[in-house]
C-alpha positions, 0 to 999 in steps of 0.5 A, a space after each residue: 675808393 678808400 682814398 675817397 672815403 678818407 678825403 670825404 671823412 676828412 672833409 666832414 671833420 673840417 666842416 664839423 670844426 667849422 660848425 663848432 666855431 660858428 655855434 661858439 659865437 652864438 652867446 657873443 652874437 646875442 650879447 653884441 647884436 645891435 651893440 657898439 664896439 669901439 676899436 682903436 687901431 694901431 701898432 704893426 697892423 697899421 703898417 702891414 698891408 696884409 694885416 691892414 686888409 684883414 683888419 678891414 675885413 673884420 670890421 665889415 664882418 662885425 658890421 654884417 654880423 649885427 655889431 656896430 663897429 667904430 674905429 679910432 686911429 692914430 698914425 704915428 709912423 705915417 706922421 713921422 714919415 710925412 714930417 721927415 719928407 717936409 723937413 720938419 723934425 720930430 721931437 719927443 718929450 715924455 713920450 709925446 710928440 711936440 707938435 708945432 703949428 707947421 706940424 699940426 697942419 701935416 698931422 691933420 693932412 696925414 690922418 684924414 687924407 691918408 690914414 683914415 681914407 685908406 681904412 675906408 677904402 679897404 672897408 668899402 671894398 666889401 660894400 660901397 659906403 660901409 665905411 665912412 670918415 668922421 674926423 675928430 675935429 669936424 663937428 666938434 667931435 672931440 674938444 680939448 685943452 692944450 697940455 704940457 709935460 714934466 720931464 726930470 722936474 722941467 716943464 716943456 710946452 708940447 705946441 698943439 697937443 692936448 687931452 680931450 675934455 669933451 665929446 660930442 658923438 652925434 656925428 658918430 651916431 649918425 653914421 651908426 644909424 645909417 648902418 656904416 662903420 665910422 672911422 675916426 681920426 684922433 684930432 681935437 678942437 682947442 677949447 681955447 681957440 676953436 680955429 686950432 687943432 690938437 693932436 690927442 693920444 688915439 688910445 685916450 680918444 678911443 676910451 673917451 669915445 667909447 664912454 660917450 657912446 656907452 659902448 659895450 666893448 673897447 678893443 685895443 690893437 697893440 704889438 703884444 699879446 697882452 699884459 704878462 704876470 712874470 715877464 718874460 715868462 711867455 706863459 704868464 699872460 694875464 687873461 682877466 684884471 679887474 680895475 683895482 688890480 690894474 690900478 696897482 699894477 700900472 706903475 710897474 709897466 713899461 712906458 709904452 704900455 702905460 697909455 693903453 692900459 690907462 685908456 682900458 681902465 678909464 673906459 671901464 671906469 667910465 661904464 664901458 662893458 669891458 676892455 681888451 688888448 689884443 695882439 694886432 699882429 695876428 690876422 683876424 685876432 679881433 674875431 678871436 676875441 669877440 666870438 670865441 670862448 677863449 678870447 684873446 689878449 687881457 681884458 680889463 673888467 670892472 670891480 664886482 661891487 661897481 658893475 653897471 647893467 651893461 657891465 654885468 651882463 657882459 662879464 657874465 658871458 665870460 669864458 676865461 674864469 675869475 679875475 686873476 690875482 696879481 703880484 703888485 710888487 713887480 718892477 718895471 719890465 716884469 709886465 708889458 
């Protein structure tokens, strides 16, 4: 009998914890109900089967909780594998993949036919038709222009690689109105030649789409817990950082983190409610960020004097306290 009583008490305690967690999410459900949240899917979560499945579950959960998630993805590892299989060498300049006419066909096929389809299929395990592919070069969702890169003072042509110049979110909005989860691939139409596609950075694509949609939040899945004030001190992770502080910090970041934090900065400057770097190696980290008071990762917020109505409402819900003031004399390697 004593054991039965102890078991029941333990069950009640577990139930109380679950109830407390649900209640903790109430302010966020009220804040984000009916709102658009853009999620950039990348990092280890793209290649680990368990994490891919957990990510799909998170997106479906958000949708049934009343939010409108929009997924933007790249596919670097999958593209590299496909190019290798076809005997096409992968060359990088200044962190960008040189994309030849032969390679761009492979890039499009991988993003649309492999990565996008898998994400959509995983979502549709929880409700047929809830996920839908929306391709960056379909219906001119993304239009871009070719870009080059300067490395050690020398200019290099990157081929079919570009920057986004225009976003037409009508296809994404149509999917949202149909209560679907749009899954968007990071390919653009070349403004100079509409018959050609451009390989665009998925971080930048997510930020551009979030701005065009007037999203309440941008979430960026990465393979790090966030930004650190004093790397490698793992206790120095930054919870909140305002736009101007981030501008000063950017030059000190490692090269791989710069495009992600630049995308967050651009999104917030463009009117998105907030942008957060999240460790995608943790199952269901997105739910921790959206629905708990502690949150997860590093959140970029607008400078107080420049908040829009969308951003002001978002910031007031905060749970992490005031933005952290950083030592902007950091050198490369001290923040990630």
